[in-house]
C-alpha positions in Angstrom: 216.0 -33.2 236.7 216.2 -36.1 238.9 212.6 -36.9 239.0 212.5 -36.7 235.5 215.4 -39.5 234.9 213.8 -41.7 237.9 210.5 -41.6 236.2 211.6 -42.3 232.4 213.7 -45.6 234.2 210.0 -46.6 235.5 208.4 -46.6 232.1 211.0 -48.2 230.5 211.2 -50.9 233.1 207.4 -51.3 233.0 207.3 -51.2 229.1 210.3 -53.7 228.8 208.1 -56.8 228.4 205.8 -55.3 225.8 208.7 -54.2 223.8 210.2 -57.7 224.2 206.8 -59.1 222.4 206.7 -56.3 219.6 208.0 -58.3 217.3 205.8 -61.0 218.0 202.6 -58.7 217.2 203.7 -56.8 214.2 205.0 -59.7 212.2 208.6 -58.7 212.1 211.1 -61.2 210.2 213.5 -62.6 212.4 216.4 -60.6 211.4 214.7 -57.5 212.5 213.7 -58.9 215.9 216.8 -60.2 216.7 218.4 -56.6 215.9 215.4 -54.9 218.1 216.1 -57.2 221.0 219.6 -56.8 220.9 219.8 -53.0 220.4 216.7 -52.0 222.4 215.6 -54.4 224.8 218.5 -56.3 226.3 220.1 -52.6 227.5 216.7 -52.1 229.5 217.3 -55.4 230.7 221.0 -54.6 231.7 219.2 -51.3 233.4 216.2 -52.9 235.0 218.9 -55.5 236.8 221.0 -52.7 237.9 218.3 -51.0 239.6 216.8 -54.5 240.8 220.2 -55.0 242.2 220.3 -52.0 244.0 216.7 -52.3 245.3 217.2 -55.6 246.6 220.4 -54.5 248.5 218.5 -51.8 249.9 215.8 -54.3 251.2 217.5 -57.2 252.2 217.6 -56.5 255.7 213.6 -56.1 255.5 213.5 -59.4 253.9 215.8 -61.1 256.3 213.4 -60.2 258.9 210.2 -61.5 256.7 211.9 -64.7 255.5 211.3 -64.3 252.3 214.8 -63.5 251.0 214.7 -65.9 248.2 211.6 -64.9 246.5 212.8 -61.3 247.1 216.3 -61.8 245.0 214.3 -63.8 242.6 211.9 -61.3 241.4 214.9 -58.6 241.6 217.9 -60.1 240.3 217.5 -63.4 239.0 214.4 -62.7 236.8 215.9 -59.6 235.0 219.0 -61.4 234.9 217.7 -64.4 233.4 215.5 -62.3 230.9 218.6 -59.9 230.0 221.2 -63.0 229.4 219.8 -66.2 229.6 217.0 -66.0 227.0 218.1 -66.6 223.1 217.9 -63.8 220.9 
């Protein structure tokens, strides 16, 4: 069951950018696009932010040794945060 949960989260994280641009591809009007973004895409952004933060914390010792803490933080924490909270609906 745990494996299925991890696989499902991975698939959702991979599909996140696709779902964000689905309204543009299929020509949905702005209200439908805003509703889909708020109800479907943003929650997956929160999940990816939580998982990215956990992975960042786990990988922090290795990032310090490699000297790339800033880049690791940007990819795993800042980008999901900006995608979820900073971009307009």
